[in-house]
N, C-alpha and C positions, 0 to 999 in steps of 0.2 A: 737687786737693782736699787740704786741709791737715787733719791730725789732731792733736789735742792730747791729752795725757795728764795726768791729775792726779798730781802727785808723791806718792809714799808718805810717810807720816808719818816724821819724823826723831825717833828716840827718844834721850833723854839717859839714859845709864846711870849709875846710882850704886849702890854696893854697901853695904848696911846692915851695920854691925858687921863689916866684912871678910868678909861672907857668912855669918856665924854668928849665929843668934839663940839666946838663952838659954832654959832650961827654961820660964820663966814666960811665954814667948810661943809655946809649941809650938802647932802647927796640927793635930796628929794625935790629940789627946785621949788617952784611956787606952791606946791601942795603940802610941802613939809611944814609941820607945826612944832616949834621947839627944837631942841638939839637932836643930833643923831648920836647914838651910842655905838661906838666902834670897838672892835677887837682886831688886832693885827697879828698875823703869823708870818714868820719868815723861814726860809730854808735855802741853804746853799746847795746848788746842783753840782754834779760831778765835774762839770766843765768850768767851775768857778763863778758862774753867774748865780743870780738869786731869784727866787720866787717870793713875792710879797702878796699875801692875801689879806684884804681888809673886809671884814664882815660887819656890815652896818645895819642898825635897827633904828627906825624913826616913826613918829606919828605923822599921819597925813590927813588932811581934810579933803574929801572928794566932792563936797557940795559945790554946786555952781552958785554964782552970785544970786542972791535972793532966796536960796534954798536953806532949809534947816541944816546945821552942821552934820556931817557924816564922817566920823573919824575911824580910822583903821591903823594898824601897825604894819609897816613894810620892812622886809629884810632884803637888802641888796648886797651882793658880794662882788668885789673887784679882785681879779687875779692879774698881777702885774709882774713882768719879768724884767730884770734890770742887772746892771753890773755893780751897783753900789746901793745897798738897802738904806743907807743913811741919806741918799739923794735919789730915791726910787724914781720919782717923776723925771728928774733931770738925766737919768741914765737908762731910761726905759728902752727895751728892745721889742716889746710886744705886750699887749694887755687885752683883757676882755672883761665885760661886766656880765655876770650871770643874770638871767631874767629875774627882775624883782619878784619876790614872793609875798603875797598878802597873807596876813595872819588870820586864816580861817574866815576871811571876809566878814570881819566883825563890824558892827555898827555901834560905835561908842559915841555918846552925846556930850562928852566932856573932853576937851583938849588935855586937861590935867590927867585924866584917867588913861588916855591913850599914851601920853608921854611916860607915865609911870609904868605902864605895861611894856612899852618899848625897852625901858631900862631893865626891867625884870627879865624879859626874854633874852636880852643881850648877855646877861649874866649866866644863862643856862647852858650856853654852848662852850666849846673849848676846841683846842687844836685837833682833838680826835674827830671832830666833824669833817675834817679835810684830810684825814690820814690816807685815804685811798686816791687822792689827787696825785697823778703821776709826775707833775711838775714839768711836763714837756712844754717848752715855750712856743707860743705862736708868734712868729716874727711880725714886726710892724708892717702893715700893708697886706698881710695874708688875708685872703677871703675865706669865709666860712664855707 
């Protein structure tokens, strides 16, 4: 008996702006402090469309007004399906954002420490973090 296995997708890893996105592209909204650190992975699917994964890390301040700062690091991942990875947003056919993950629910008292940690954590990952993602697109408008 012969068994065959389907090879895992091969991701091509490119890093956007050397891993650093500027303020105007922040993913954390009002709680984000400093830049987000992104890594982007792309893969062309068998039907010619593309999957673009953007893995973002950023520092956030969870303190309410008048409270002492309470910083943590958040990881947020966007999976976008499109027809042209050079214009991913303009040719999007479906997307999802994985539930943001907090970094061990840390309490950091310095924005600088939280930003530095976000940058370090962003450098620890790689395309192998997503090698088991099957790349099946969710069509725009599909319900979960």
